[in-house]
C-alpha positions as CSV (number, residue, x, y, z in Angstrom):
1,X,59.1,9.4,22.9
2,X,59.3,5.8,22.0
3,X,58.7,4.8,25.6
4,X,55.5,6.9,25.5
5,X,54.2,5.4,22.2
6,X,54.6,1.7,23.1
7,X,52.3,1.7,26.1
8,X,49.7,3.5,24.1
9,X,50.0,0.9,21.3
10,X,49.6,-1.9,23.8
11,X,46.4,-0.4,25.2
12,X,45.1,0.0,21.6
13,X,45.8,-3.6,20.8
14,X,44.2,-4.9,24.0
15,X,41.1,-2.8,23.2
16,X,41.1,-3.9,19.6
17,X,38.1,-6.3,19.9
18,X,35.8,-3.4,20.8
19,X,37.4,-0.8,18.4
20,X,37.7,-2.9,15.3
21,X,35.7,-1.5,12.4
22,X,32.7,-3.6,11.5
23,X,29.4,-3.4,9.6
24,X,27.1,-4.7,12.3
25,X,26.9,-6.1,15.8
26,X,28.9,-9.2,16.8
27,X,27.3,-12.5,17.7
28,X,28.3,-12.0,21.3
29,X,26.6,-8.5,21.5
30,X,23.4,-9.9,20.0
31,X,23.3,-12.6,22.6
32,X,23.9,-10.0,25.3
33,X,21.0,-7.8,24.2
34,X,18.5,-10.6,24.0
35,X,15.9,-11.6,26.6
36,X,17.0,-14.5,28.8
37,X,15.3,-16.3,31.7
38,X,17.5,-14.3,34.1
39,X,17.0,-10.8,32.6
40,X,14.7,-9.0,30.2
41,X,16.5,-7.7,27.1
42,X,15.4,-5.3,24.4
43,X,14.4,-8.1,22.0
44,X,13.6,-11.8,21.9
45,X,16.1,-14.2,20.3
46,X,14.2,-17.1,18.7
47,X,15.9,-20.1,17.0
48,X,14.3,-20.5,13.6
49,X,13.2,-24.1,12.9
50,X,10.7,-25.5,10.5
51,X,8.2,-26.0,13.3
52,X,8.5,-22.3,14.2
53,X,7.9,-21.3,10.6
54,X,4.8,-23.5,10.6
55,X,3.5,-21.9,13.8
56,X,4.0,-18.4,12.2
57,X,2.1,-19.4,9.1
58,X,-0.9,-20.7,11.1
59,X,-1.6,-17.2,12.4
60,X,-4.1,-15.6,9.9
61,X,-2.6,-12.8,7.9
62,X,-3.5,-9.3,8.9
63,X,-3.5,-6.1,7.0
64,X,-3.3,-2.7,8.6
65,X,-6.3,-0.4,7.9
66,X,-9.7,-1.1,6.5
67,X,-12.1,0.4,4.0
68,X,-15.1,-1.5,5.3
69,X,-16.4,1.3,7.5
70,X,-16.3,3.7,4.5
71,X,-19.0,1.8,2.5
72,X,-21.8,4.1,1.6
73,X,-25.4,3.5,0.8
74,X,-25.9,7.0,-0.6
75,X,-27.6,6.8,-4.0
76,X,-25.4,7.6,-7.0
77,X,-28.1,8.0,-9.6
78,X,-29.3,11.4,-8.3
79,X,-29.4,14.4,-10.6
80,X,-27.1,17.2,-9.5
81,X,-25.9,20.6,-10.6
82,X,-24.0,20.5,-13.9
83,X,-25.4,17.2,-15.1
84,X,-26.7,17.0,-18.7
85,X,-30.1,15.4,-19.2
86,X,-31.4,13.8,-22.4
87,X,-35.2,14.5,-22.4
88,X,-37.6,12.9,-24.8
89,X,-41.3,13.8,-24.9
90,X,-43.9,11.7,-26.7
91,X,-47.3,13.4,-27.4
92,X,-49.9,10.8,-28.3
93,X,-52.3,13.4,-29.7
94,X,-49.7,15.2,-31.8
95,X,-51.0,18.6,-30.7
96,X,-47.8,19.7,-29.2
97,X,-45.2,18.5,-31.7
98,X,-47.4,17.4,-34.5
99,X,-47.9,20.9,-36.3
100,X,-50.9,22.6,-37.7
101,X,-54.2,21.4,-39.2
102,X,-53.0,20.3,-42.7
103,X,-53.5,16.7,-43.9
104,X,-50.0,15.8,-43.0
105,X,-50.5,17.4,-39.6
106,X,-53.7,15.4,-39.1
107,X,-51.8,12.2,-40.0
108,X,-49.1,13.1,-37.5
109,X,-51.8,13.8,-34.9
110,X,-53.3,10.4,-35.4
111,X,-49.9,8.7,-35.1
112,X,-48.8,11.1,-32.3
113,X,-45.6,13.1,-32.2
114,X,-42.3,12.9,-30.3
115,X,-39.5,15.3,-29.6
116,X,-36.0,14.7,-28.4
117,X,-34.8,17.9,-26.8
118,X,-31.2,19.1,-27.0
119,X,-29.1,18.2,-23.9
120,X,-30.3,20.2,-21.0
121,X,-27.8,21.2,-18.3
122,X,-28.9,21.5,-14.8
123,X,-28.3,25.1,-13.7
124,X,-27.2,26.5,-10.3
125,X,-30.8,26.6,-9.2
126,X,-31.1,22.9,-9.8
127,X,-33.5,23.3,-12.7
128,X,-33.8,22.7,-16.4
129,X,-35.8,24.5,-19.0
130,X,-38.4,22.4,-20.9
131,X,-40.5,23.8,-23.8
132,X,-44.1,24.4,-22.9
133,X,-43.3,23.3,-19.3
134,X,-41.0,26.1,-18.2
135,X,-38.3,25.7,-15.4
136,X,-38.5,22.3,-13.8
137,X,-36.5,21.7,-10.6
138,X,-34.8,18.3,-11.0
139,X,-31.8,18.5,-8.6
140,X,-31.9,15.7,-6.0
141,X,-34.3,13.6,-8.2
142,X,-33.6,10.3,-10.0
143,X,-34.2,10.3,-13.8
144,X,-37.5,8.6,-13.3
145,X,-38.6,11.2,-10.8
146,X,-37.5,14.0,-13.1
147,X,-39.5,12.5,-15.9
148,X,-42.6,12.5,-13.7
149,X,-42.0,16.1,-12.7
150,X,-41.8,17.2,-16.4
151,X,-44.9,15.2,-17.2
152,X,-46.9,16.9,-14.5
153,X,-45.8,20.3,-15.8
154,X,-47.1,19.4,-19.3
155,X,-50.5,18.2,-18.0
156,X,-53.1,20.5,-19.4
157,X,-51.0,21.4,-22.4
158,X,-50.6,17.8,-23.7
159,X,-53.1,15.0,-23.4
160,X,-51.4,12.1,-21.6
161,X,-47.7,13.1,-22.4
162,X,-45.0,10.5,-22.0
163,X,-41.6,11.7,-20.9
164,X,-38.3,9.9,-20.6
165,X,-35.2,11.3,-19.0
166,X,-31.7,9.9,-18.9
167,X,-28.5,11.4,-17.4
168,X,-26.3,11.9,-20.5
169,X,-23.5,13.8,-18.7
170,X,-22.8,12.7,-15.2
171,X,-20.8,15.4,-13.4
172,X,-22.2,15.5,-9.9
173,X,-22.1,11.7,-9.4
174,X,-18.4,11.4,-9.7
175,X,-15.3,10.8,-7.6
176,X,-11.7,12.0,-8.1
177,X,-9.0,9.3,-8.5
178,X,-5.4,10.5,-7.8
179,X,-2.0,8.9,-7.4
180,X,-0.5,5.9,-9.1
181,X,-3.1,5.3,-11.8
182,X,-2.7,5.6,-15.6
183,X,-5.5,8.2,-16.0
184,X,-6.0,10.2,-12.9
185,X,-9.0,12.6,-12.8
186,X,-12.7,12.6,-12.3
187,X,-14.5,9.3,-12.7
188,X,-18.3,9.1,-12.9
189,X,-20.0,6.5,-10.7
190,X,-23.3,4.8,-11.4
191,X,-25.5,2.1,-10.0
192,X,-23.5,-0.7,-11.7
193,X,-20.0,0.8,-11.2
194,X,-19.9,2.4,-7.8
195,X,-17.3,0.3,-6.0
196,X,-13.7,1.1,-5.4
197,X,-12.3,-1.4,-7.9
198,X,-14.8,-0.1,-10.6
199,X,-13.4,3.5,-10.4
200,X,-9.7,2.3,-10.2
201,X,-10.3,0.3,-13.4
202,X,-12.0,3.2,-15.0
203,X,-8.9,5.3,-14.2
204,X,-6.7,2.8,-16.1
205,X,-5.5,0.9,-13.1
206,X,-1.8,1.0,-12.0
207,X,1.3,-0.5,-13.5
208,X,2.5,-1.4,-10.0
209,X,2.0,-4.7,-8.2
210,X,-1.1,-4.8,-6.0
211,X,1.1,-5.7,-3.1
212,X,2.9,-2.3,-3.3
213,X,-0.2,-0.1,-3.4
214,X,-2.4,1.4,-0.7
215,X,-5.8,2.8,-1.3
216,X,-7.2,5.7,0.7
217,X,-10.6,7.3,0.6
218,X,-11.1,10.9,1.8
219,X,-14.6,11.9,2.7
220,X,-16.0,14.5,5.1
221,X,-12.7,15.2,6.8
222,X,-11.9,11.5,7.4
223,X,-9.5,9.2,5.7
224,X,-9.9,5.4,5.3
225,X,-6.9,3.3,4.1
226,X,-6.2,-0.3,3.2
227,X,-3.7,-2.2,1.0
228,X,-5.0,-2.9,-2.5
229,X,-4.1,-6.5,-2.1
230,X,-6.8,-6.6,0.7
231,X,-9.3,-4.8,-1.5
232,X,-8.8,-7.4,-4.3
233,X,-9.2,-10.4,-2.0
234,X,-11.7,-9.3,0.7
235,X,-15.2,-8.6,-0.6
236,X,-16.0,-6.3,2.3
237,X,-13.1,-4.0,1.4
238,X,-14.4,-3.4,-2.1
239,X,-16.7,-0.8,-0.8
240,X,-19.4,1.3,-2.4
241,X,-18.4,5.0,-2.9
242,X,-20.4,8.1,-2.8
243,X,-20.2,11.3,-4.8
244,X,-17.4,13.7,-4.0
245,X,-15.1,11.0,-2.6
246,X,-11.3,11.4,-3.3
247,X,-9.5,8.2,-4.0
248,X,-5.7,8.2,-3.7
249,X,-3.7,5.2,-5.0
250,X,-0.3,5.4,-3.1
251,X,2.8,3.5,-4.2
252,X,4.5,2.1,-1.1
253,X,7.1,-0.4,-2.2
254,X,7.8,-3.4,0.2
255,X,11.5,-3.5,0.9
256,X,13.9,-5.5,3.0
257,X,17.5,-4.8,4.0
258,X,20.6,-6.9,4.2
259,X,23.7,-6.2,6.3
260,X,26.8,-8.0,7.4
261,X,28.6,-10.9,5.8
262,X,26.4,-11.2,2.7
263,X,27.5,-10.6,-0.8
264,X,25.4,-7.5,-1.1
265,X,24.6,-4.9,1.6
266,X,21.5,-3.3,0.1
267,X,17.9,-2.4,0.5
268,X,16.0,-4.6,-2.0
269,X,12.5,-4.4,-3.5
270,X,10.3,-7.4,-2.8
271,X,8.7,-9.1,-5.9
272,X,5.0,-9.6,-6.3
273,X,3.6,-12.1,-3.9
274,X,5.4,-13.8,-1.0
275,X,9.2,-14.0,-0.8
276,X,11.0,-16.6,1.4
277,X,14.2,-16.1,3.3
278,X,16.1,-18.3,0.8
279,X,14.7,-16.1,-2.0
280,X,15.8,-13.0,-0.3
281,X,19.3,-14.3,0.3
282,X,19.6,-15.5,-3.3
283,X,18.5,-12.0,-4.4
284,X,21.7,-10.5,-2.7
285,X,24.1,-13.2,-3.8
286,X,23.9,-15.4,-0.7
287,X,26.5,-15.6,2.1
288,X,30.0,-14.3,1.8
289,X,31.9,-17.6,2.0
290,X,35.1,-15.9,3.2
291,X,33.6,-14.0,6.2
292,X,30.1,-15.2,7.0
293,X,29.2,-17.1,10.1
294,X,26.7,-19.4,8.5
295,X,25.6,-20.7,11.9
296,X,24.0,-17.3,12.7
297,X,21.8,-16.1,9.9
298,X,19.4,-13.6,11.5
299,X,16.2,-11.9,10.7
300,X,15.4,-8.7,12.7
301,X,11.7,-8.0,12.7
302,X,9.0,-6.1,14.6
303,X,6.6,-9.1,14.9
304,X,2.8,-8.9,15.2
305,X,1.8,-9.4,18.8
306,X,-0.5,-12.3,17.9
307,X,2.4,-14.1,16.2
308,X,4.6,-13.5,19.2
309,X,2.0,-14.9,21.4
310,X,1.7,-18.0,19.2
311,X,5.5,-18.5,19.6
312,X,5.3,-18.1,23.4
313,X,7.3,-14.9,23.3
314,X,6.8,-12.7,26.4
315,X,8.8,-9.7,25.1
316,X,6.7,-6.5,25.6
317,X,5.3,-5.0,22.4
318,X,6.4,-1.6,21.1
319,X,4.2,0.7,19.0
320,X,5.7,-1.0,15.9
321,X,5.3,-4.6,17.2
322,X,7.3,-7.1,19.3
323,X,11.1,-6.9,18.6
324,X,12.2,-10.3,17.6
325,X,15.5,-11.7,16.1
326,X,15.0,-15.0,14.4
327,X,18.3,-17.0,14.3
328,X,19.0,-19.8,11.7
329,X,22.0,-22.2,11.5
330,X,22.6,-22.4,7.8
331,X,25.2,-25.2,8.3
332,X,22.3,-27.5,9.3
333,X,20.6,-29.0,6.2
334,X,17.3,-29.0,8.0
335,X,17.5,-25.2,8.4
336,X,17.4,-24.8,4.6
337,X,13.8,-26.2,4.7
338,X,13.0,-23.7,7.5
339,X,14.4,-20.8,5.4
340,X,12.4,-21.9,2.4
341,X,9.3,-21.9,4.6
342,X,10.0,-18.5,6.3
343,X,8.3,-15.6,4.6
344,X,10.2,-12.3,4.6
345,X,8.1,-9.3,5.6
346,X,8.5,-5.6,4.6
347,X,11.1,-3.8,6.7
348,X,12.8,-7.0,7.7
349,X,16.6,-6.8,8.2
350,X,18.6,-9.9,7.3
351,X,22.0,-9.8,9.1
352,X,24.9,-12.3,9.2
353,X,27.8,-11.6,11.6
354,X,31.4,-12.4,10.8
355,X,32.8,-15.8,11.5
356,X,35.3,-16.3,14.3
357,X,38.2,-16.7,11.8
358,X,37.2,-13.5,10.0
359,X,37.0,-11.7,13.4
360,X,40.5,-13.0,14.3
361,X,41.9,-12.0,10.8
362,X,40.5,-8.5,11.2
363,X,41.9,-8.2,14.7
364,X,45.4,-9.3,13.6
365,X,45.2,-6.9,10.6
366,X,44.4,-4.2,13.1
367,X,47.3,-5.2,15.3
368,X,49.6,-5.2,12.4
369,X,48.5,-1.7,11.3
370,X,49.0,-0.4,14.9
371,X,52.4,-2.0,15.4
372,X,53.5,-0.7,12.0
373,X,52.5,2.8,13.0
374,X,54.5,2.3,16.3
375,X,57.5,1.1,14.3
376,X,57.3,4.1,11.9
377,X,57.0,6.6,14.8
378,X,59.8,4.9,16.7
379,X,62.2,5.1,13.7
380,X,61.3,8.7,13.0
381,X,61.8,9.6,16.7
382,X,65.3,7.9,16.7
383,X,66.3,9.7,13.5
384,X,65.2,13.0,15.0
385,X,67.1,12.3,18.2
386,X,70.3,11.4,16.3
């Protein structure tokens, strides 16, 4: 039995380099999978220098999605069903609201009379009821046009009546604001507050960072989306809305992941604003000084095609972008400046492989564990034989 175990143990030891437990790819396997002049790999391996970080920063930032095409010129001061109108009628003659023929009535008649009607709600037919004028259709009219329609209905009953109409309760000219806002619900829009930022502010805004929020507008079976950071910085993205729009404020936190010989293997939230590679590494406690290969700090990223082109990368793009691995030698003092100038993007993976000494130590620990098992089995077999 011992003669059978020993050859198996030797085979296991010889294969130890490929069977050792690890928390990520080795430096050699990363090199093997990269694109080279001789062969096309699955990703591009790019040495990260200060000059490379400057070339990355020179490419204009780009956000995914836009609200610009959702901008509407539809008027938002139109009277609709359910709106409440404040109607005031002034009768210069005083014959309509001034009373009878007493002395006081004659005085009122000389001075004229006015009447502020109770709030009139636009019914399902689109009309309101006005004393002495009857049912007046106002749906689809502005307040000025509604006043003119009421005045025409009073002609013949009042000499030169003056009518004023205001929308006291705006129900039809409103949008629904949902998602990560303090006061979700229906928000009225008007001629001076009809843009996307107006209604988000009216809903109380959000407690989240603008960098972690995405705005979507649903209208007529279509959805338009853009990051809130773009809406707050690009005037064309702060679009005009139209009645019936549904605004959804979505919380999409920006996160990065760390693996390998770092002091924390985690998925971390990015702070407001940009975060550099040095900031990300500091956030997880930096390199593990006992195991890290400081010469190979790597950032795995699906890079934007325009950035890849600026760097001279010929790697084909995938639907998510161009797969790139940026490699930094943290033992080089100049590389610290490059790391400080390198901005970490959402979904980046920062990975540090084990140093050669750590690989060797792990291998010998594995060999020791295997030989110990062989020894225990051999002793047990000898005892059983005896």
